[in-house]
C-alpha positions as CSV (number, residue, x, y, z in Angstrom):
1,M,3.1,-4.4,6.6
2,T,5.7,-2.0,8.1
3,D,3.8,-1.2,11.6
4,L,5.0,-4.7,12.8
5,P,8.5,-5.4,14.8
6,H,10.2,-7.7,12.1
7,N,14.3,-8.0,11.4
8,Y,14.2,-5.4,8.8
9,N,13.0,-2.2,10.6
10,E,16.4,-0.7,11.2
11,F,17.4,-1.3,7.4
12,M,14.1,0.6,6.8
13,G,14.5,3.3,8.8
14,L,11.8,2.6,11.2
15,E,11.4,2.2,14.7
16,A,9.5,-0.8,16.2
17,L,6.4,0.2,17.7
18,E,4.7,-1.5,20.9
19,P,1.4,-3.0,20.6
20,A,-1.0,-0.8,21.5
21,P,-2.7,-0.8,24.9
22,E,-6.6,-1.3,25.2
23,Y,-7.4,2.5,25.7
24,I,-5.6,3.3,22.4
25,H,-7.9,0.9,20.8
26,R,-11.0,2.7,23.0
27,V,-10.0,5.8,21.7
28,E,-9.8,4.4,18.1
29,K,-13.5,2.7,18.4
30,Y,-14.8,6.1,19.7
31,I,-13.3,7.6,16.8
32,A,-14.8,5.5,14.4
33,D,-18.4,5.5,16.2
34,N,-18.3,9.3,16.1
35,Y,-16.0,10.6,13.0
36,S,-19.0,12.6,11.7
37,N,-19.4,14.6,15.0
38,S,-17.0,17.5,16.2
39,I,-14.8,15.3,18.3
40,H,-12.6,17.6,21.0
41,L,-9.1,16.1,22.4
42,S,-10.4,16.3,25.7
43,E,-13.4,13.9,24.7
44,M,-10.8,11.7,23.5
45,A,-8.5,11.8,26.7
46,K,-11.9,11.2,28.8
47,C,-12.3,7.8,26.8
48,A,-8.9,6.7,27.4
49,S,-9.1,8.0,31.2
50,L,-5.8,10.1,30.6
51,S,-4.6,13.4,30.8
52,V,-5.0,15.3,27.3
53,R,-1.1,15.6,27.2
54,A,-0.4,11.8,28.2
55,L,-3.0,10.6,25.4
56,Q,-0.8,12.6,23.0
57,N,2.2,11.2,24.5
58,R,0.9,7.9,24.0
59,F,-0.4,8.1,20.7
60,R,3.0,9.1,19.7
61,R,4.3,6.2,21.4
62,F,2.0,3.4,20.0
63,R,0.6,4.5,16.6
64,N,3.5,7.4,15.7
65,T,1.0,10.1,15.0
66,T,-1.0,12.4,17.5
67,P,-4.9,11.7,18.3
68,R,-6.1,14.8,15.9
69,E,-3.4,13.3,13.2
70,Y,-5.3,10.1,13.9
71,L,-8.9,11.5,13.3
72,R,-7.8,13.6,10.5
73,D,-6.2,10.8,8.5
74,Y,-9.0,8.4,9.7
75,R,-11.8,11.1,8.2
76,L,-9.5,11.4,5.3
77,N,-9.3,7.5,4.2
78,L,-13.1,7.4,4.7
79,S,-14.0,10.1,2.4
80,R,-11.5,8.6,-0.2
81,Q,-13.1,5.5,0.3
82,K,-16.6,7.3,0.0
83,L,-15.3,8.9,-3.1
84,E,-14.1,5.9,-4.7
85,N,-16.7,3.4,-4.0
86,D,-20.2,5.0,-3.8
87,R,-20.5,5.7,-7.5
88,D,-24.4,5.3,-7.3
89,T,-24.9,7.6,-4.7
90,D,-26.4,11.0,-5.1
91,L,-23.7,12.8,-2.6
92,N,-21.5,15.2,-3.7
93,I,-18.1,15.8,-2.8
94,T,-19.0,18.9,0.0
95,E,-21.8,16.3,1.2
96,I,-19.0,13.7,1.4
97,A,-16.6,15.7,3.4
98,L,-19.3,17.0,5.5
99,N,-20.3,13.7,6.4
100,C,-17.2,12.6,7.2
101,G,-16.8,15.3,9.8
102,F,-15.1,18.0,8.0
103,S,-16.6,21.4,8.6
104,H,-13.9,23.6,6.7
105,L,-14.3,22.5,3.1
106,S,-11.0,24.4,2.0
107,K,-9.0,22.5,4.8
108,F,-10.6,19.6,3.9
109,A,-9.2,19.8,-0.2
110,K,-6.1,20.7,1.1
111,C,-5.5,18.1,3.3
112,Y,-7.1,15.4,0.9
113,R,-4.6,16.7,-1.4
114,Q,-1.5,16.7,0.4
115,R,-2.3,13.1,1.7
116,F,-3.4,11.5,-1.6
117,G,-1.7,13.3,-4.0
118,E,-4.9,14.4,-5.9
119,T,-7.9,16.7,-5.6
120,P,-11.2,14.9,-4.3
121,S,-12.7,15.9,-7.6
122,E,-9.8,13.8,-9.6
123,T,-10.7,10.9,-7.3
124,R,-14.2,10.9,-7.9
125,K,-13.6,11.4,-12.0
126,K,-11.3,8.4,-11.6
127,A,-13.6,5.9,-9.9
128,L,-16.9,7.2,-12.4
129,I,-14.5,6.1,-15.5
130,R,-14.1,2.4,-13.8
């Protein structure tokens, strides 16, 4: 695990992250509960009782990412999980992307490929072979 402080962070080129405060966990739960809907940065900030700028700074500090990137990555991870594991479902890739909160399918495919090194259809094909 690289997100916990330990003696090897310096050698691995990692910064030690502080434990996240409760308001970060509230935003993460909000995202988990509402990922399929359109979520605006202002809604996340309101959930944390912070300004937008403060939320962005705190996410950077405690999660080494921005709230928007965290949301995108949450959705990408969920869509990959569904593509790999929901073999018995009738949902196609487009429906999975839409259900995971992506409204722009070309952007979904681009981000998916950047993150996982393969297209959503390649992930689905591999899962069907197993």
